Every structure is written in structure tokens, then in C-alpha cells.
C-alpha positions in Angstrom: -2.3 30.8 9.9 -0.7 27.9 11.7 -2.2 28.7 15.1 -4.1 25.9 16.7 -6.9 25.7 19.2 -5.8 23.5 22.0 -7.8 21.8 24.6 -7.7 23.1 28.2 -7.0 20.8 31.0 -8.8 22.9 33.6 -12.2 22.5 32.1 -13.3 25.6 34.0 -15.5 27.0 31.1 -19.2 26.7 30.6 -19.3 25.4 27.1 -17.3 24.0 24.2 -16.0 27.4 23.2 -14.6 28.0 26.7 -12.6 24.8 26.4 -10.8 26.0 23.3 -8.0 28.6 23.3 -6.1 30.1 20.4 -2.6 29.3 21.3 0.7 28.5 19.6 3.7 26.5 20.9 7.4 26.6 20.2 10.0 24.0 21.0 13.6 25.2 21.1 15.9 22.2 20.9 19.3 23.3 21.9 22.6 21.7 22.9 22.5 22.8 26.5 18.8 23.2 27.2 15.3 22.3 25.8 12.8 25.2 26.0 9.1 25.0 25.4 7.0 28.2 25.3 3.2 28.2 24.9 1.6 31.6 24.1 -2.0 32.8 23.7 -2.7 34.8 20.6 -4.5 38.0 21.6 -6.2 39.5 18.5 -5.7 43.3 18.2 -7.4 44.0 14.9 -11.1 45.0 14.8 -13.8 43.4 12.8 -13.0 45.8 9.9 -9.4 44.5 9.8 -7.9 47.7 11.2 -5.8 48.0 14.3 -2.6 46.5 15.5 -1.4 43.0 14.7 -2.1 40.1 17.1 0.0 39.9 20.2 1.5 36.9 21.9 1.2 36.4 25.6 3.2 33.5 27.1 1.0 31.4 29.4 3.3 28.4 29.8 7.1 27.8 29.8 9.2 24.8 30.5 12.9 24.2 30.2 15.2 21.3 30.9 18.9 20.6 30.6 19.4 18.9 27.3 20.8 15.4 26.9 21.4 13.4 23.8 22.1 16.4 21.6 25.3 17.9 20.2 25.7 20.9 17.8 22.0 20.8 16.9 22.0 17.1 16.1 20.5 14.1 18.0 23.1 11.8 19.3 21.0 9.7 21.7 17.4 9.3 20.7 16.1 8.1 24.0 17.8 10.8 26.1 16.7 13.5 23.7 13.1 12.3 23.9 13.1 12.3 27.7 14.3 15.8 27.9 11.9 17.1 25.3 9.0 15.3 27.2 10.1 17.0 30.5 10.2 20.5 29.0 6.9 20.1 27.2 5.2 18.6 30.3 6.4 21.5 32.5 5.0 24.1 30.0 1.7 22.2 29.6 1.1 22.1 33.4 1.9 25.8 33.7 -0.5 26.8 30.9 -3.2 24.3 31.7 -3.4 23.0 28.1 -2.4 19.8 26.2 -0.3 20.5 23.2 -1.0 18.8 19.9 1.6 20.6 17.6 4.7 22.7 17.9 7.1 24.8 15.9 10.6 23.4 16.2 14.0 25.0 15.4 16.7 23.5 13.2 20.4 24.1 13.8 21.9 20.8 12.7 22.1 19.1 9.3 24.9 21.3 7.8 22.7 24.2 6.4 23.7 25.3 2.9 22.8 28.4 1.1 22.3 28.5 -2.7 20.9 30.9 -5.1 18.7 29.5 -7.9 17.2 31.3 -10.9 14.1 30.6 -12.9 12.6 32.2 -16.0 9.1 32.2 -17.5 7.7 33.8 -20.6 4.7 36.2 -19.9 4.1 37.4 -23.5 4.1 41.1 -22.9 1.1 41.1 -20.5 1.2 42.7 -17.0 2.7 40.4 -14.3 0.2 38.9 -11.9 0.8 37.5 -8.4 0.4 34.0 -9.8 3.4 34.6 -12.1 5.6 35.6 -9.2 4.4 32.4 -7.4 5.2 30.3 -10.4 8.7 31.5 -11.0 9.4 31.3 -7.3 8.3 27.7 -7.1 10.3 26.8 -10.2 13.5 28.2 -8.6 12.7 26.4 -5.3 12.1 23.1 -7.1 15.5 23.3 -8.7 17.1 23.3 -5.2 15.3 20.2 -4.0 17.3 17.0 -4.4 17.5 13.6 -2.9 20.3 14.4 -0.5 19.1 17.9 0.7 15.9 19.1 2.2 14.7 22.7 1.6 13.9 24.5 4.9 13.6 28.2 3.7 13.3 29.8 0.3 12.9 33.6 -0.3 13.0 35.7 -3.5 16.1 37.9 -3.5 15.2 39.9 -6.6 13.2 39.9 -9.8 14.2 40.6 -13.4 12.0 41.7 -16.3 13.5 41.7 -19.8 17.1 42.0 -18.4 16.3 44.8 -15.9 17.4 43.6 -12.5 16.8 44.8 -8.9 13.0 44.8 -9.1 11.4 44.3 -5.7 7.7 44.2 -6.6 7.0 43.1 -10.1 3.2 43.0 -9.9 1.5 45.0 -12.6 4.7 45.6 -14.6 4.8 44.7 -18.4 7.4 42.5 -20.0 8.2 39.3 -21.9 10.9 37.5 -19.9 10.2 37.3 -16.2 13.0 35.9 -13.9 13.5 35.5 -10.2 16.6 34.8 -8.1 15.6 32.8 -5.0 17.8 32.2 -2.0 17.3 28.6 -0.7 18.5 27.2 2.6 18.7 23.4 2.6 19.9 20.8 5.2 20.9 17.1 5.2 17.7 15.1 5.6 19.1 12.6 8.2 19.4 15.0 11.2 16.1 16.5 10.3 14.4 13.1 10.4 16.0 12.2 13.7 14.8 15.4 15.3 11.3 15.0 13.8 11.2 11.4 15.1 12.1 12.6 18.6 9.3 15.1 18.6 6.8 12.6 17.2 7.7 10.1 19.9 6.6 12.7 22.4 3.1 12.6 20.6 3.4 16.0 19.1 2.9 17.0 15.5 5.4 19.5 13.9 3.7 22.5 12.5 7.0 23.7 10.9 10.7 23.4 11.1 12.5 26.8 11.2 16.2 27.5 11.0 17.4 28.8 14.4 19.1 32.0 13.1 16.0 32.9 11.2 13.8 32.5 14.3 16.2 34.5 16.4 16.2 37.3 13.7 12.5 37.4 13.7 12.5 37.8 17.5 15.4 40.1 18.0 15.4 42.5 15.0 13.1 45.4 14.7 11.2 45.9 11.4 13.5 48.6 10.1 16.6 46.5 10.7 15.1 43.6 8.7 14.1 46.1 6.0 17.3 48.1 5.7 19.6 45.2 6.3 21.0 43.6 9.4 22.7 40.4 10.6 21.6 38.4 13.6 24.2 36.3 15.4 22.8 33.7 17.7 25.5 32.5 20.1 24.2 29.2 21.5 25.8 26.5 23.6 26.8 24.1 20.8 26.5 26.3 17.7 26.7 29.9 16.6 24.3 30.8 13.8 24.0 33.8 11.6 21.1 35.2 9.5 21.4 38.1 7.1 18.2 40.1 6.3 17.4 42.7 3.7 14.1 44.1 2.5 12.4 41.9 5.1 13.8 38.7 3.6 16.3 36.1 4.7 19.3 36.5 2.4 21.7 34.1 4.0 21.6 31.6 6.9 24.4 29.6 8.3 25.4 27.5 11.4 28.9 27.2 12.8 29.5 24.2 15.1 31.1 26.3 17.9 29.4 27.9 20.9 29.4 28.6 24.6 29.9 24.9 25.5 33.2 25.0 23.8 34.3 27.9 26.0 33.2 25.9 29.0 35.2 22.9 27.9 38.3 25.1 27.4 38.0 26.3 30.9 37.6 22.8 32.3 40.6 21.5 30.4 42.8 24.5 31.0 42.1 24.6 34.8 41.6 20.9 35.4 38.2 21.5 37.0 34.7 20.0 36.7 32.6 21.0 33.7 29.8 22.1 35.9 32.1 24.4 37.9 33.7 25.7 34.7 30.2 26.7 33.5 29.6 28.5 36.8 33.0 30.3 36.6 32.2 31.4 33.1 28.8 32.7 34.1 29.8 34.5 37.3 33.4 35.7 36.5 34.0 35.2 32.8 34.4 38.0 30.3 35.6 38.7 26.8 38.1 41.5 27.6 40.5 41.8 30.6 41.1 44.9 32.7 43.8 45.9 35.1 41.9 44.9 38.3 41.5 41.3 37.0 45.0 40.5 38.1 44.1 41.2 41.7 40.8 39.4 41.8 41.1 35.7 42.7 38.8 32.9 41.7 38.5 29.5 43.5 39.0 26.5 41.2 38.3 23.0 42.7 40.5 20.4 41.0 38.8 17.6 39.3 38.8 14.3 41.3 40.3 15.9 44.4 38.6 16.4 47.8 39.3 18.8 50.6 39.8 22.6 50.9 43.5 22.2 50.4 42.8 20.8 46.8 41.3 24.1 45.6 43.4 26.4 43.5 43.0 30.2 43.5 43.8 31.9 40.2 43.6 35.5 39.1 40.5 36.4 37.1 42.7 37.5 34.2 43.8 33.9 33.8 40.2 32.8 33.3 39.5 35.6 30.8 42.7 34.6 29.0 41.1 31.2 28.3 37.8 32.6 27.3 38.9 35.4 24.9 40.8 33.3 22.3 37.8 31.0 21.8 35.4 34.0 21.5 37.8 35.6 19.0 37.9 32.4 17.0 34.1 32.2 16.8 33.7 35.9 15.8 36.5 35.6 13.2 34.7 32.6 11.6 31.5 34.7 11.6 33.4 37.5 9.9 34.8 35.1 7.3 31.4 33.6 6.6 29.8 37.0 6.1 32.6 38.0 3.7 32.3 34.7 1.8 28.6 35.1 1.3 29.2 38.2 -0.7 26.2 39.9 0.9 27.9 41.9 3.6 27.3 45.2 1.9 23.6 44.4 1.2 23.0 43.3 4.7 24.4 46.6 6.0 26.6 47.4 9.0 24.0 46.6 11.7 24.7 43.4 13.7 22.6 42.0 16.6 24.0 39.5 19.1 21.7 37.2 20.9 21.8 33.7 22.6 23.2 32.7 26.0 26.9 33.0 25.1 26.4 36.6 24.0 25.8 37.5 27.7 29.5 37.3 28.6 30.8 40.7 29.7 32.6 42.5 26.9 31.3 40.3 24.0 29.7 43.3 22.3 32.9 45.3 22.5 34.9 42.5 21.2 32.5 42.0 18.3 32.7 45.7 17.4 36.5 45.4 17.3 36.6 42.2 15.2 33.6 42.7 12.9 33.8 46.4 12.4 30.1 46.8 12.6 27.5 48.5 14.8 26.6 45.9 17.4 23.9 45.6 20.0 22.7 42.9 22.3 19.2 41.7 21.1 16.3 40.5 23.3 13.0 39.1 22.1 10.5 41.7 21.0 6.8 41.4 20.6 6.2 38.5 23.0 4.8 39.3 26.4 5.3 37.6 29.8 8.5 35.8 28.9 9.7 33.7 31.9 12.2 35.2 34.3 14.0 31.9 34.8 16.0 32.4 31.6 18.0 35.3 30.3 16.0 37.1 27.6 18.7 36.7 24.8 18.7 33.0 25.5 15.0 32.9 24.6 15.3 34.6 21.2 14.9 31.4 19.2 11.9 30.2 21.1 10.2 33.6 21.0 11.0 33.8 17.2 9.3 30.4 16.7 6.2 31.8 18.3 6.2 34.9 16.1 6.9 32.8 13.0 3.5 31.2 13.5 1.8 34.6 12.9 3.9 35.7 9.9 1.7 34.3 7.1 -1.2 36.3 8.3 0.3 39.3 10.1 3.0 40.1 7.5 3.5 39.4 3.9 7.2 40.5 4.1 8.6 37.0 4.9 7.9 34.2 2.6 9.9 31.3 4.0 8.3 27.8 3.7 9.1 25.5 6.6 9.5 21.8 5.7 6.3 20.2 6.7 6.4 16.8 8.4 3.3 14.9 7.2 1.8 12.3 9.5 -1.1 11.0 7.4 -3.9 10.1 9.8 -2.5 11.8 12.9 -5.7 12.2 14.8 -6.3 11.6 18.5 -6.9 7.9 18.1 -3.9 7.5 16.0 -1.7 9.1 18.6 -3.2 7.0 21.3 -2.4 3.9 19.3 1.2 5.0 18.7 1.6 5.6 22.5 0.3 2.1 23.3 2.6 0.5 20.8 5.7 2.4 22.1 4.9 2.1 25.8 4.0 -1.7 26.1 
């Protein structure tokens, strides 16, 4: 399990054991905000291995307005580094620990889904777990290439002597054993830029996890992931979707449109400041108009103008008339991507919306109308003491990163392999040397 023991700053214990805590950290690098969560792992299982799985209790949280990022990609290395440092420092001070490694989300790099097949000959003997591992790694290796980096890979189905749809092949007899593996890959450039930003903050990366996958881990209940569901994470710069079935990630995709585009539409359409456009969207915005919206007026300060006589008053229906077309565009693209994947029937009719942009009034109803699915608003599950400073749906990715750290031990359902960033000799003295070289 990738849970680390991290040194406490307080030093209030009475021995070496008291200075070590079993914690895990998540860094959600978004277009509008950087969020860092630190959670303590609370074991629930007894010595005999029975009992409930481990729980996560948040002991530190930090968030900061993002700079130097757009649509999940780094656009200014220095600005991105400073905002990451600020969020991490705030979380560390609250938790009283010093982080050494974090799990980080990935939403840039043009994620691409491909299905690869691999076949091995088992000579009529019963299939063993090592056979499943072998055929899985063969299929995954076929997806790796010089211009793409594999982020997630999960078996979709197994085949024995031409019989398809086998979920668990262990112990079955056959000659020809095949596996179909869904692989999500990204362009390596944006990945390296993001990794470099985190490393310059003197942090090691435990794993890079696709944003929609992390959101699905946090917002979907076990039965939804097992029976089939789609998680739509509506962020500021991107909207991402993850389709699950039988506990596995079937399809993941990122669309470069999000809540920030709605804000920009409001600012352009009403000739107002971006900050005020964001405030109007949050306080008065909605996805669907009603009759009373024509009578309710909203104040709009004109950009570059001063004085109370330079403030327009518009009906709320005009604001919603700007928001609704962009929301419809985003949801229609999501619908097209689901249909294009060919997995809509497998993933079922259940759809969960999460992310900050999903909080607009009427978004759920609009999604039901356009996507023709059962839709609910998802909030993070299984993580205690989330900060009140952020709306719960906006913390789905960060909470999912925390839960992801426990998956290899707490559940054998998911088998994604995050791209590991290797640091060689990345001990304490090495990090101090890097800090000295970068700072002086």
C-alpha cells in the first residue's frame, strides 16, 4: 500500500513511534484552484484481518487559486509552482506534518482510450493468477509507445478457447487464453511538466491518477461501479468522464470545456469583470430559466467604468440565457463521447455529476433531459472531516486520490497502475541539495 509514515512537526510524542503517523496526501491540480488534502489512515480491521476496511480522516487541507494552468496543463512553470507550494504549506501547517510524497491528478495531455488484446498458450492446464498477470502485462505493453504514456490499464474481459465474457478465469481449463485490456494513455510532455512542478516543491509523486477515475472512486458507491455507471466531473477548465463496469474503469476522457468557459461567456456577453462574472454565476446563475427570472434584476458593473451610474441592471433570465447554451454544449459533447465509446449500454443508465460546475441550479435536470439517464449529484464518500471551505462536489477528485492510495490493499476490484515518477536517490539529503541548488 502506498501510504507513507510522515514526520510530525509538533514533536509532542514521547518516542520515535509517536513522531510517525500513517497518513496519505492528495494534490488536486485544477484550472481554477489547487487543493491539498492530508488524511490519517485509521485501521478498522482486527488482528485476524476481519472487520471494516481502513477509514480516512482529513487532518489537513489547503487550497489556493490556481495560476499558470489551463485545461489541466501547465502554462507557466513558476506560477504553477508557487500556487502548489501555497496549498501544500497550508495543509501541512493545519495537519502538523511535513509531506514527502503525494498522489496527483492528471487532466491534461489529451487522454486517449484504446483496447488491446493479448493471447498466451496455457496447454490445457488450469489457469493460475500468474497467467492472468502475464496476459494483462502483454496487452499493456502493446499500448506503450514513445509518444504516449500509459496512466491506467484494466482488463475488460477474458477469453478461453474462443469463449468470451469471462470475468474470473482462475482455475478454468483451456489452451488459448486471451485478455482484452482497456488502456488510457496521455501525451508525455504535459505529464513531465506537471511532475516537474511538483518535484520543484520538494515532493515525490506516489502516483498520477486520471481526474475522472479519482472522482469516480470518491463519488460512486460500490454497487454503481459494479453494475455500471458514468461519473462526469465538471471542473473549471475541463469536463471529464469515467465509465465503470464490474468495478473497472472502462473508459476515461477529458473535454477541454468547463465552468471557466461559462464565466468567460458571462464576462464577454455583459462586458463585466471576470471576477464579478464568477460571482454572478455562483449567486444567481442557473441552467434553466423560470417565469420569475424576468422580474428579478441583477447588478452588472461595466468593465473599466467607475461610479454607480455605470452599473447595468439586467433580468436574471438574461444571465441564464448566457449560461444555458454553454452548459448544453458541454453535456451534448459528453453524450456524443459516450455514444462514440460504444460502451454506453455496458456502463448502464446511471450517471453521477460532480465538480464545482455541477453546482449550478438546474444542472441535474438539464443533464436528465439531454443525456436521457438517471442523474444524481455526487459528493465524496468514505472520507471523514472534509473541509467546509469548499463545496463537497468540488473535492471529489482530491478525496478520490486519497481513497486511491488504499485500493491496492483494501480492494482487489480496481487494477489501474499509475505512472510512477522515479527519482533515483530521492532521500532527505538529496532533496536538501536540490533545494539549495534551486534557491541560490
